[in-house]
Structure formats: C-alpha cells, structure tokens
MITIMI-665869 format. One record per residue: residue in three letters; x, y, z of N, C-alpha, C in turn. Coordinates in steps of 0.02 Angstrom, whole numbers, plus 50000, padded with zeros to 5 digits. Example, Ala and Ser with C-alpha at 12.3 -4.5 7.8 and 13.67 -1.06 7.14 Angstrom:
ALA506604971650390506154977550390506604983550390;SER506424988850354506844994750357506455000250394;
This chain:
MET511235051751486510845049151414510145045651428;ASP509705047451395508985044851391508995038551375;MET508405035351393508285028151377508305026751299;LYS508745021451286508855019751219508605012451199;SER508415011351133508395004351116508945001651069;ILE509114996351071509754993751033509544988950993;VAL509724989150924509554983350873510324981250855;GLN510284974250862511004970650847510964969350780;VAL511494970250738511544968150674511954963150668;ARG511884957050647512364952450642512384950350564;VAL513094949450548513194947650475513804941350491;ALA514084939950434514474933950442515154934350471;LYS515384939350469516064941550498516024945850558;THR515534949250575515504954250618514754955050654;GLU514704958250701514014962350730514154968650757;TYR513534971850750513664979750772513034981550818;PRO513084986350852512354989150886512114994750847;ILE511494996750850511175002150829510775005350888;TRP510985010950902510705014750965510135018350939;ILE509515018450968509075021650950508715025651000;GLY508635032651004508305036551052508475043951058;ALA508125046151103508305054851111508765054651158;GLY509365058551143509815059351193510465053451184;VAL510395049151145510925043451137511625044651112;LEU511545051851085512225054751059512735055551110;SER512535057351169512955058451224513395053151256;GLY513215047051229513635041151257514035038751205;PHE514125041751142514555036851097515225038251096;ALA515595044051134516295044351138516475039351198;GLU516095037451246516255032651298516395025751249;PHE515885024251208515925018151167516665018651132;LEU516765023551095517415023951056518025023851110;SER518015026351166518555023451209518595018851243;ALA518065013851239518135007651263518455002751207;GLN518565004851144518784999751100519615002451097;THR519874996751140520554996851157521134997251099;ASP520894995151034521234994550982521295000950927;TRP520695004750953520615010950921521085016850944;SER521305022150890521705027350910521225033250942;LYS521655038150980521235042951001521275049650954;SER521165048250891521045052650835520495050450788;VAL520085054950771519535052650727519485057050664;ALA519285055550616519055060550561518325060250556;LEU518045066850564517285069050568517085070650495;ILE516785067050458516515069350392515805071450397;VAL515755077850375515105080850387514915085250328;ASP514245086750306514155091550262513935099350282;GLU514075102950235514065110850257513385113250279;ASN512785109350264512185110550300512135107050381;VAL512375101950384512355099050445512745101250494;PHE513355104150481513855105650524513685110650564;PRO513365115950538513045121750589512505119950642;LEU512115114150616511655111450671511945106150717;HIS512445101450699512595096150754513395096050744;GLY513725098750711514435096650706514835099550769;ALA514705105450798515005107850852514915104150903;LYS514295100550912514125097550979514495090050968;VAL514545087350910514935080950899515555081950925;GLN515855087050897516515089350913516855089350979;SER516335093051009516425094351083516415087751126;ILE515935084251101515805076551143516525073151140;LEU516775073151068517435068951056517935071951094;GLN518055079151094518605082251122518605081251194;ALA518045081351231517995080851308518195073951327;ALA518175069451266518325062251292519135061251265;GLY519515066851258520205066051235520285064851164;PHE519815064551130520005063351051520155068851014;LYS520725068650975520925073850926520475072450867;VAL520135077550838519625078150794519855081550730;LEU519905077550677519985080750605519305081750569;THR519005087250581518345088550541518455090550462;ILE518085086550431518215086950351517425089650333;THR517375094150304516735097450281516615096750209;VAL516065093950189515945092850109515275096750094;GLN515225098050026514685100850005513995097250005;ALA513455100350018512875096050027512705092649966;GLY512235087449958511915085749901512365078849861;GLU511905076149824512125069849787512765070749741;ARG512835076249724513505077649676514145076449716;THR514075077549780514695075649824514885068749827;LYS514365064449816514595056349814514795054549746;SER515435057449739515785056249664516475054249686;MET516925051749627517575050549636517945056449643;ASP517785062649631518095067949640518185070649717;SER517705067849749517705070749822518205066049860;LEU518325059549839518815055149879519495058049885;GLY519795060149844520435061549842520695066649897;PRO520355071949889520355077849948520365075050014;ILE519825071550032519775068650098520275063850113;LEU520335059150072521015054550091521635057650110;SER521805062850065522425066750076522415070950135;GLN521745074150159521715076250223521905073050282;MET521575065550278521665060750323522395058850333;ALA522845058250270523495056350270523975062350292;GLN523745067650277524205073750310524195073550373;ALA523495072350401523425072550482523685066450514;LYS524025061750470524265056050502523955051450545;LEU523255050550516522855045950546523055037850528;ASP522995034650576523185028750570522625023250565;ARG522875015650566522335011250560521795010750606;GLY521895013850674521515013950727521105020250725;SER521215023850690520825030750681520145029150653;ALA519655031850683518925030250673518635035650619;VAL518365034250568517915038050519517275038250549;ILE517025044850560516405046050581515925050050536;ALA515405046950502515005050550471514425054350500;LEU514425059950493513855064350522513335067450473;GLY512795064150457512455067750402511915062850374;GLY511725063450311511225060250277511445054750254;GLY511135052250195511405046050148511985047650114;VAL511985053350083512555055650050513225055150086;VAL513285057450154513875058150185514065051150212;GLY513505047950235513675041050256513905035250206;ASP513725036750145513995031750090514675033850072;LEU514695040650069515455043350055515975041950116;ALA515735043950166516195042450221516305034050241;GLY515855029350222516005023050232516415021250182;PHE516435023050123516845021150064517545023350087;VAL517675028650113518315031350140518625027150194;ALA518195025950243518355021350287518555014550264;ALA518235012050216518415005850186519115005850148;ILE519375011250119519785010550080520505014750104;TYR520415017950154520915021350186521425017050231;LEU521995016050211522465010850238522055003550247;ARG521615002950186521324996650184520804994550233;GLY520475000350270520084999050306520265001550374;VAL519845005750409519865009450477519205007450498;PRO519105009850570518465009650604517995014450567;PHE517355013250591516815017250552516285017150604;VAL516045023550608515425025350648514825029350601;GLN514205028350608513765030750567513405035250621;ILE513275041750605512825045350645512325048350595;PRO511785045350578511275048450523511005053850563;THR510785058250512510495064650533509785065850501;SER509635061950451509115061850409508675056150424;LEU508065056750411507595050150419507845044850368;LEU507915047050313508185041550263508755037550277;ALA509255041550310509855037950327509705033550389;MET509325035850442509235032850498508845026350477;VAL508385025850441508025019050429508405014750371;ASP508775017350342508925013750280509765013850265;SER510025019150245510655019650215511225018750266;SER511175019850331511535019250377511705012450407;VAL511115007050388511205001350400511364996250364;GLY511774991350364511934985550315512554986350295;GLY512944992150288513644991750252513684993150180;LYS513194996450150513454998050078513555004450083;THR514185005150049514465011150038514665013149965;GLY514865018349949515075019749877514885027849864;VAL515125028549798514955034049758514715032949686;ASN514465038349670514075037649602514615038949545;LEU514565035849487514835039249427514265043049377;PRO514595047149327514175049549280513605045149248;GLU513985038749244513635033149205513005029749249;GLY513055031849317512575027749354512725027949437;LYS512265026349464512165027749540512575022149573;ASN513005022849624513185018149668513785013249625;LEU513985015249569514355009049532515095008049565;VAL515295011849602515975011049640515805011249706;GLY516055005349746515845005749813516184998449847;ALA516004997749904516254991549954515664990750001;PHE515564983550010515144981450076515684982450132;TYR515534987650180515984988750231515534990550297;GLN515434985750343514934986650397515244992250446;PRO514784996450472515055001250535515124997750590;ASP515504999450644515594996450706514954999950749;LEU514745005250742514245008050787513715012050734;VAL513115011850750512575016350721512255020950774;ILE512195027850771511795030450826511225035150796;VAL510675031850803510125035550793509825040350844;GLU510035046750831509765051950878509135054250862;LEU508595052750895507995056050862507815063150867;ASP508165066850917508235073350928508435076850849;PHE508815072850814509025077050745508455077750697;LEU507915074250718507375074750665506985082750673;LEU507205084550731506835091350754507115096550708;THR507725095350672508015099850633507845099150560;LEU507585092850541507605090450481507045094750433;PRO507285096850382506795102150337506165096950315;PRO505575099050300505005094750283505205090050220;ARG505465093450168505625090050117506045083950131;GLU506525084250162507115079250184506605073550217;TYR506245076250274505795071550315505345066750263;ALA505055069650210504625066850167505005061450130;ALA505605063950102506075059250066506165052650107;GLY506365053850176506455047950222505815043350224;MET505265046150227504665042850226504545038950173;ALA504825040050119504755035050056505025028350077;GLU505585027650113505895021750122505575018250188;VAL505255022150221504865019550276504215016350246;ILE503815018850192503425015550166503495009750126;LYS504085009950101504405004050068504414997950109;TYR504694999250161504804992950220504064989650237;GLY503564994550237502884992050250502644987750178;VAL502714990250125502654985950068502844979650058;ILE503624979950069503854973950067503924968150108;ALA503674970950174503884965550227503314966050271;ASP502894971350296502554972350364501954976750340;ARG501394972550331500774976950326500524981450381;ALA500694978250444500544981250509500874988550517;LEU501484989450483502024994750486501565000250436;PHE501494998050385501205001850330500495004250355;ASP500115000550392499385002950409499595007750461;SER499985006750517500215011550569500445019050533;LEU500565019750481500745025850447500215029950429;LYS499635026150421499115031350412498835035850457;SER499055035350526498885038950577499575040550629;MET500125041650590500615042350641500805047850674;THR500965048650734501115053950771501815054850793;ASP502035061350822502725061350836503005056150885;LEU502525054050932502745049650987502785042550953;ASP502655041550894502585034450859503405033750818;ARG503665040350816504215038750762504905035250785;GLY504915035050846505485030150871505365023050859;LYS504675021050865504535014350857504535011950778;MET504265017350746504295017050666504885016750648;ILE505405019350666506115018850648506495012550663;GLN506275010650733506545004750755506304998550716;ARG505694997850689505404993050659505724992850586;CYS505864998650553506174998950486506884995750488;ILE507264998050551507774995950557507904987150572;GLU507424985750617507304978350629507294974350565;ILE506834976450516506774973350464507354972750413;LYS507734978150411508384978650363508824974350402;ALA508924975050460509434970350498509194962650489;GLU508594960850485508424953550470508554951850392;ILE508554955650352508704954550292509394954950266;VAL509674959750301510424959950284510824953650317;ALA510504951050372510864946650408510864939250357;LYS510254939050325510214933350279510634933050223;ASP510774940850195511014940550134511464947750131;GLU512014947150164512464953050178512524957850113;LYS512864953350061513114954750002512584954749935;GLU512054953549954511534953649902511684948149846;THR511934942049866512074936749817511564931149823;LEU511064932349875510634926449880509784928649862;GLY509724935349846509104935349821508684939649879;PHE508894938649948508494941950002508574949150004;ARG509164951450001509284959150007509014963549956;ALA508954959749890508664962949840508044965549851;LEU507654963249899506984965149920506894972249936;LEU507494974749969507664982049982507554986849933;ASN507604984149873507614988749815506924990449785;PHE506384988049818505884990049796505644996749781;GLY505624999349709505495005849687506255009149668;HIS506775004949685507375008749674507775007749598;THR507515001549565507695000849499507605006249457;LEU506875008449451506775014249408506885020949447;GLY506865020649514507135026849552507815029149533;HIS508315024249537508935026449524509015028849460;ALA508625026149407508685028349335508365035749330;ILE507825036649371507575043949372508045048149413;GLU508415046849454508965051349479509455052749430;ASN509675047149392510155047949353509915052149284;GLY509335050949267509155053749195508925061749223;ALA508755062449282508615070249293509125074349311;GLY509735071049329510335074449352510405073449433;TYR510945071649452510935070249513510905076849565;GLY510395077349607510265081949657509655085549638;VAL509435084549574508745088049547508185085549603;LEU508155078849602507715074649652508085072449711;LEU507725071849758508095067949824507955061549806;HIS508425056949847508385050749827507745047849841;GLY507505049549911506765046649928506175048249872;GLU506255054649843505795055749792505775052149731;ALA506405051849715506515046649658506205040049672;VAL506415037749727506095029849749505225030249758;ALA504995036649769504265036549785503945035849709;ILE504245039249664503975037649596504195031749575;GLY504765028149587504915021749576504465016449597;MET504215017749662503845013949693503025013849664;ARG502825019149645502185019749614502295014949550;ALA502695015849506502855011949450502895003949472;ALA503315003049522503284996449542502624992849568;ALA502204997449595501554995149624501114993649564;HIS501174997349507500714995349452501044990049417;LEU501634989349415501964982949385501634975449424;SER501684978149490501514971949538500644970949516;GLN500314975149502499474973849493499504970549428;GLU499884972449379499904968549318500314961749312;LEU500764960849344501144954649338501164949449409;ALA500964952949465501004949849523500424949149551;GLY499794951549533499224951249564499064955349621;MET499324960649627499254965149682498614967549674;PRO498064968749718497384971449713497464978449688;LYS497024980849643496974988249626496984992549694;ALA496534990949738496464994349798497054995749835;GLU497534989749838498104991049868498604996149830;VAL498624995449771498975000349720498785007649748;ALA498125009649754497885015449772497995017149841;GLU498045012149881498265013449958499015016049965;ILE499465013849913500155015349917500235022749884;GLU499885024149825499845030549803499545035249853;ALA499075034249889498695038349939499235039549994;MET499625033950012500065035450064500715039650044;MET500875040049983501465043549972501155050349965;THR500585052049932500205059149937500095061750010;GLN499935057250055499995059050128500645062350154;TYR501195059150129501725061750147502115065650111;HIS501755070250060501965074750015502625071749967;LEU502455066349951503045063649895502675063949823;PRO503215064249788503005065649711502745058749681;LEU502315058549639502025052749597502315052649520;GLU502625058049507502895057849435503405062749426;ALA503865061049378504425065249358504295069249289;LYS504415075449302504225079349245504875080749197;GLY504765081049127505145082749085505785077749072;LEU505635071249084506145064849078505855061249020;SER506205058848970506045054148923506025047248941;SER505695043348901505845036448920506425033048905;GLU506705036648839507305034348812507915035548863;ALA507885041348904508355043748948508395038349010;ILE507815036149021507725031249081507935024549060;PHE507745022549003508055015648979508795015648979;ARG509155021748951509825020048951510115020449026;ALA509785024849075510075024849135509925017249163;LEU509345012949151509255006649168509795001949149;GLY510095003649084510634999549055511114999049101;THR511445003849143511925003249181511785002649257;ASP511245000749278511114999449340511554994249366;LYS511944994449426512354990749450512024983349463;LYS511434982149465511014976149483510874971949408;VAL511064975349357510884971449298511214964849291;LYS510984960049277511274953449270511104950049212;ALA511624948049164511504944649105510964949049070;GLY511154956349063510744960949025510004962049044;LYS509844958849100509174960349137509214964049200;ASN508814968949200508554971549265508234966849314;ARG508444968349382507954964049431507444968949463;TRP506834968249466506294971549478506034968449545;ILE505734972149596505404969349657504704971049656;LEU504294966049649503684965649654503294963049705;SER502694965049717502214963849777501534961449764;LYS501534954549780500794951849775500264955349811;LYS500524957749865500134961649918500464965649969;ILE500194970849994500694974650035500794970150101;GLY501554969150115501844966550158502154959150133;GLU502174958650064502474952350043502744954249966;SER503334952249955503624955049898504194948649874;HIS504414950049811504854944549775505264948749718;VAL505704945149697506254947749657506164944249585;THR506034947549536505994945549467506454949049410;ASP506674944449355506864948449298506414947449236;GLN505814945949254505394944049203504864949449192;VAL505104955049174504594961249162504624963049094;PRO503964962149058504014963348982504204971048964;GLN504524971448908504684979548887503894984148894;GLU503374980048861502884983948857502444986248919;SER502574981448973502424982649045502674989349064;LEU503444989349063503854995049077503775000849046;GLU503555000948977503395007348936502715008648962;ARG502245004748990501595007949009501675011349083;VAL502075009049122502155012949183502575018149176;MET503055018049129503325024849121502975029649089;SER502495027949043502045034349020501595036149085;LEU501525032349140501175033949200501435039049240;VAL502165037849250502595040949297503045047249265;LEU503095046749207503555052449171503185057649127;LYS503195063149143502765068249120503065073949082;
C-alpha cells in the first residue's frame, strides 16, 4: 500500500478514519478482518457503471481475505436513490442470511453511498458500513459525515438517517477513470468549501495541478470533518453551512427531474444564485461574485438551468427538508472564506436571482 493520509472524524458517539491516497484500497480488507465483532460476509453495493471499472478488484481483495461477498449491482443515476430500490436490496441481503456483523460496502458515487448507507442503517436496525467513494464529489462530500437516504418524488433526501460509516477509503487512483463531467460536478463541492470556509483553498484552485489533488481533497475532508464534529445532526446551525448553493440546487434538481442535471451541476447553479444573494444581502463584493462565477466556468460547470420556471422551483423549495416554520434556510457569504445561515431572504431577492439563473 502506498503512503496515505488519515483524517479522523469524531462525533458524539463514535469516531472513524478516512484513508486518503493512491493505493490505499489494498489495505481495507485487513481493516475489516481486524474488527472482531464483524462477520466474514459482506454486501457490496455498486452501480452498473462502476462495477466494470472497480468491482472485480474490490471483490478479489475481499475474497482473498476470506470474505463471502454478496454483490448487488444497481442502475446508475439519481433515480436509483429511491424507495423502490430499497426493498430488493434488503431482500437479497436477507436471502443471503447476512447478519448484524455483516458489513455493507458502498462502492460508487454519492448516489450509491447515500443508498447503501441507508440500507446499512435500517437492515437489522444497523450493520457495519464502509464507504469507498469513486467520484470526486463523493470523496470530498457525501461519503463524509453520516448523511444517508433516498429521494421522494416530492423532494430530495426526504427519507434517511444519520448513520456514520466505520471507515472511508478515498482511493485517488479512481479519479483516473472518472468522466470529465463527473469530475467537474465534484469540483462544485470543492469550490463550495473554499467559499464557505477557506479562502486559501479557493485561491489554490485557480492553478490546480494533478499533483495537488490529494491535498485539495484532504483539505475539503478536514473542513467537513470539523463542521460535522461540531454539529453532527445539523441542529446547531454549523453543519447547515455545508449547504451553500444547495437550497436552490436541490430545487433545481427536483424541477428538472432527477438525473437530468448532476448534483454538482445543480449546486453550481445554486452557488451562483447564492453568491448574488450574498452580494445583495450580506455585502459580498461584486468582484468576489465574479471570482466565483469565473471559477465555475474554469471547471466547466453550468451557470444557469434552461427550461425551468420559477413557479416549479418555488414549489420544490416548499418541500425542502430544511424548511423550518415555513421558511427556507439560505447560506450567504460576506466574503469568500466566511459564511453564515439565514432565513431572512426576501421574496423579491429570490425572484431576481431566479431570473438570472433560470433561462
């Protein structure tokens, strides 16, 4: 195994490591074998696009360590993150007689991680869970922090649980097989971390090289780990900062139809709107709004959604899971690297930014 970095995530009742590096995948079966209360059987949940790339390798690593592997392949795409997907997966696990010590392993992007994590949370009221993210977005964001769940037609992530993994493996070599569009979608979340918490990270993205990717990913994970440690279940306001661009982004995903836009693409559009709201309501300099837009253009992210009406977006905003007392929560930034949560966003301000990003 090559050199790895380890970020430790600590929450109220548990802590777990995140391994980051090229070649770190080779050591994860040894970690599983060392867990004396775990069984020698696992459920490997992977989507149809990822399995031909990495599935056989993960299977062979596990089997060489003496594990019996139930591989469950699901369709790729956001539509798989649904209530309809849960029943067949749970039934296969029950038919294979997996027990409370059998780990669920998520191999894939954010969709597979969220779905598999929710399966781990509800099967036999909770079984061990390992995240092996294969997309940049999942590496820096969705695999860290314990949010799991599925979508409903009415909105994104309306059914789920907070369920922390026991291990996250960020294998940097997986980025070599990532399609450009997926990589760009992940960069939306990276840009987000810079805007909400770290100006230096944001500036480093202006001249990013392949050699810097590991450091970039580690810094994003460190920021998220720090925020999750303060507010694991998003009850104190700290964790909500991670939703910069997501309030409108989720509504755009819903309005467009799940799968039309990648999550990171919708978030990028939402971040553009959030930057303009920040200029109007929080005092972000116009030059910094332009920097954010330029950064998203640099990484081939969309700045507007076509064919969506503001009426459809407002309907979707009404079913957002973060609505409280009838008000959406918005993340605004006074300047790049500093952010706060508010529910005081006037309707006319929303309408103005929607006219900017909806075409």
